[in-house]
N, C-alpha and C positions, 0 to 999 in steps of 0.2 A: 169306306177308310180308303179313297186310292193312292196310291204308293208310287212313291217312285218309277217302280219295280214296272210297276204297271204302265205303267206311262211310257217308260222307254220301249218296253215292248211293241206298243202302240207305235208308238214313236218309225219304228224301222218298221211292222208289218203294213202301214201305212204310204213307204215310201216305196218297199216290196210293191205292194198292190198298184201303184201309179207306172212301173217296171212293166207289168202287167197287163193289166188288162186298160189305163185308157191308153186311145191313140193320142202318137203326133201331133192332129189336125186340134188340138182340141187348143190353143194354145194360151188363151186365158182362162184357160180350166186344167192348169197343172198344179205337179211337186213345187214350183215356185210360189205362183201363187199358193195354193196350202198353205209354205211356208212360209208365207208372207205371212197370211190372213192368221196365221199359227202365231206368230213373234207379231201381230199387233193386238191382236186379243190379251196375250197376256201382257205385253204393257201397258196397255188402257188399262186392264184391270189391276197391275198392282199399282197405276196413279194414283186408283181410286181406294186403292188398299182394302180390297179386295183378300181376306182370307184362300188359307192352300186349297182350303179342298174346290170353295170356288173358281181357283187355276184354273183348280186342276180340270175339270169341268168346263169351262174353257176352250180348254188344252183340246182335249178329248172331242170336246165337239167340232171344233176351227180342221182340225188334220183329217175327219172325215168329214168333213159336208160339201167336198165337192167326189166324193169316191161313190156316187150312186151312177155318175156320167158312164162309167162305166159295165150303165145293164139300160139307159135310157136320160136323153136329151132334155128331155121333157118331163117336167116330175121327176127328177132326178135327186129331191130332196129328199123324194120317200124313200125310192132306192136305198140313197145316203143311210136317213135317218133306224134302217133292218139291219142294213151293214154290219154299224157302228154297234145296233143292239146287238147279232148272233156272237157279233167279234166281242164285246164288252160280259157277253152275257158269260163266255166260256172263259175268261176272263176274270170273274169270278166279283165282277162291280154287285152290287147292289141291283134289287125290281129298281129302288126311287133313285138312284146315281143313273142306270141305266134312261128313265125313263124321263131324268132333266137333259141327257145330253141327245136325246130326243125332238124333246123338244127346240131347244136349243137349234140343231140342226134345219126344222123345219120354221122356225124365224129370221132363214135366208132366202122362206120363199120371196121372190117378187113384192109381192101383195098380203107379205103377211105384217101382223102388229104387232110390235114388240109388247110383250110384256114379265116388265124388270128388268132389273141393269143385265143380268148376264143379256137374253137377247139380244140388248140396246150394244153392249160392245162388238157381242161378234154380229153382228148386224152393220155396224158401224166398220168394223176389223174388214167387214166380207166388200165391205162397198168403200172404201179407200182405195190411194192407189200410192200406198206406204213404197 
């Protein structure tokens, strides 16, 4: 079960990650984009009446989905998924929760076919211009 305290720690961690490791030249994959994707994913999830744990998974994946740009431009999603897994394991999330977050992040790859509602919601949020 993902707690509000875990979500709050992750929000702070990702903000610090972007400040320290994401180059300012990434204008379209910056912290503001990440926060917009997160807000949009949560709003879509609430509109679809997703449960609290599904919303928490969406939020975690949205927060981490572009963190991998600190490592590589091409294939950043794989790095983002690994960064999320490493961090979330230290936060005490279960293996199943971590796998679900990883799958959600990987669903944001350009040619990925979303499998399931959560993947569709995150892809829509990532590609929206809200």
